[in-house]
C-alpha positions in Angstrom: 111.0 160.7 110.4 114.5 159.6 109.3 115.7 159.4 105.7 116.3 155.8 104.5 118.3 155.1 101.4 118.8 151.8 99.6 122.2 151.3 97.8 122.3 148.3 95.4 125.0 146.8 93.3 127.0 143.8 92.2 129.9 142.6 94.3 133.0 144.7 93.6 131.0 147.6 92.1 131.9 150.0 94.9 129.2 149.8 97.6 131.5 149.4 100.6 134.1 151.8 99.1 131.5 154.5 98.8 131.7 154.8 102.7 135.3 156.1 102.5 134.5 159.8 103.0 131.8 159.5 105.7 132.7 161.1 109.0 133.3 158.1 111.4 132.5 160.3 114.4 129.0 160.6 113.0 128.6 157.2 111.5 127.8 153.7 112.9 128.5 150.8 110.5 127.0 147.3 110.7 129.0 144.7 108.8 126.9 141.7 107.9 129.9 140.0 106.3 133.2 139.9 108.2 135.7 141.6 106.0 138.3 144.4 106.1 137.1 147.9 105.0 138.3 148.6 101.4 139.9 151.9 102.4 142.1 153.3 105.1 139.9 152.9 108.2 141.2 155.9 110.2 138.6 156.7 112.9 136.7 153.5 112.5 136.9 151.2 115.5 135.6 147.7 115.8 133.0 147.1 118.5 133.3 143.7 120.2 129.8 143.5 121.6 126.8 145.7 122.2 128.2 147.1 125.4 131.7 148.1 124.3 132.7 151.3 122.5 133.3 151.5 118.7 131.5 152.4 115.5 131.8 149.2 113.5 129.9 146.1 114.6 129.6 142.7 112.9 126.3 140.8 113.1 123.6 139.1 111.0 121.0 139.1 113.7 118.1 141.2 112.5 116.7 141.9 116.0 120.2 143.1 117.1 120.5 145.3 114.0 117.2 146.9 114.6 118.0 147.5 118.3 121.3 149.1 117.5 119.8 151.3 114.8 117.1 152.6 117.1 119.5 153.2 120.0 122.6 154.5 118.2 123.3 158.2 118.9 125.0 158.5 115.5 123.5 160.7 112.8 124.3 158.2 110.0 123.7 154.4 110.3 124.9 152.1 107.6 124.1 148.4 107.1 126.5 146.8 104.6 125.8 143.6 102.8 122.2 143.3 104.1 121.4 140.3 101.9 123.7 138.3 104.2 121.2 138.8 107.0 118.6 136.9 105.0 121.1 134.2 103.9 122.1 133.6 107.5 118.5 133.3 108.6 117.8 130.8 105.9 121.0 128.7 106.6 120.3 128.7 110.3 116.9 127.2 109.6 117.8 125.0 106.6 116.6 121.8 108.4 113.1 123.2 108.9 110.4 122.0 106.6 107.6 124.2 105.4 107.4 127.9 104.5 107.2 129.6 107.9 110.9 130.5 107.8 110.4 132.5 104.6 107.6 134.4 106.2 109.8 135.1 109.2 112.7 136.3 107.0 110.3 138.7 105.2 108.9 139.9 108.5 112.4 140.6 109.9 113.3 142.6 106.8 110.0 144.5 107.1 110.9 145.4 110.7 114.3 146.8 109.7 113.1 148.7 106.6 110.3 150.3 108.7 112.7 151.2 111.5 115.1 152.8 109.1 112.5 155.4 108.3 111.1 155.7 111.9 114.1 157.3 113.7 114.7 160.9 114.7 114.2 163.5 111.9 117.9 164.4 111.5 119.1 160.8 111.1 120.0 159.0 107.8 120.1 155.2 107.3 121.9 153.6 104.3 121.2 149.9 103.6 123.7 148.4 101.1 122.8 145.1 99.3 123.6 143.0 96.3 121.4 142.9 93.2 119.6 140.2 91.3 117.8 140.0 87.9 114.3 138.7 88.1 112.4 136.6 85.5 111.3 139.8 83.7 114.8 141.2 83.4 114.4 143.8 86.1 117.4 144.4 88.4 116.3 144.6 92.1 117.6 143.8 95.5 118.8 140.3 96.1 116.9 138.2 98.6 116.7 134.5 99.2 114.1 133.6 96.6 110.5 134.0 95.5 109.1 132.7 98.8 110.4 135.9 100.4 109.8 138.1 97.4 106.1 137.4 97.6 105.9 138.8 101.1 108.1 141.9 100.7 109.3 144.4 98.0 112.3 146.0 99.6 112.5 148.9 97.2 109.0 150.1 98.0 110.1 151.1 101.5 112.5 153.7 100.1 112.2 157.1 98.4 115.8 156.9 97.4 117.3 153.9 95.7 120.7 154.2 94.1 122.6 151.6 92.1 126.4 151.3 91.7 127.7 151.2 88.1 131.2 151.2 86.6 131.3 153.4 83.5 134.5 153.5 81.5 136.4 152.5 84.7 134.7 155.2 86.8 132.6 154.2 89.8 129.2 155.9 89.8 125.8 155.8 91.4 122.8 155.8 89.1 120.1 158.1 90.6 117.1 157.3 88.3 115.9 154.1 86.6 117.1 153.0 83.2 113.8 151.3 82.7 115.2 147.9 83.9 116.1 148.6 87.5 114.5 150.2 90.5 116.6 153.3 90.9 114.8 156.4 92.0 115.3 159.7 93.8 113.3 162.9 94.3 113.3 165.4 91.5 116.3 167.8 91.7 117.9 166.0 94.6 120.9 165.0 92.5 122.4 167.0 89.5 122.8 164.1 87.1 121.7 160.6 86.2 125.1 159.4 87.3 127.0 160.9 90.2 130.3 160.1 91.9 130.3 156.9 94.1 130.7 158.8 97.3 128.2 158.3 100.1 129.3 161.4 102.0 128.4 163.5 99.0 125.0 161.6 98.8 124.4 162.3 102.4 125.2 166.0 102.0 122.8 166.2 99.0 120.1 164.5 101.1 120.7 166.9 104.1 120.5 169.9 101.7 117.3 168.7 100.0 115.4 168.0 103.2 117.0 170.9 105.1 118.3 168.6 107.8 120.6 169.9 110.6 119.5 173.5 109.9 119.2 175.9 112.8 115.6 176.1 114.1 
């Protein structure tokens, strides 16, 4: 069983930048929005298609993402801007009438979230997405509306949900809920309510907590 983590935050709050210290030799990155990495991308190489080499690949196809996630040899698999997958599905089917497309969008998300926790035991998956505030004032993952939300609650698939925050100009991850969001993590996994915005440090804490990559 792999360890899946959901990283949530507003645009510009440091989600993509948190990847900066991950080891590119051990990491595969799916970019759901075509954009330059917000740090010096030494060791990160664009992959042109599923058959070529490289550790950065751009796609919004949920079937392709799941296939890459299951087949990748990398220890760490990152999906950045996952909400763009749902938006692309909705826009590609915008001319369709009825509600089947929303059921399909929810089912594709369900497949990816389940696959993220169904890989080899030493693997970690990080899914990064934007936030939205619902009618009750709760901050949660952004989808494409209530017709998808009634089928799937993304946060429920994850034991670890972190949220980016900017506090006095410092970029942080919140590790536990403030009562109005869905942040959560196991007791004693992280030292504080707010930790540095550094996915490599998060990955190290997860490996230590679950004793991953330890000699048999």
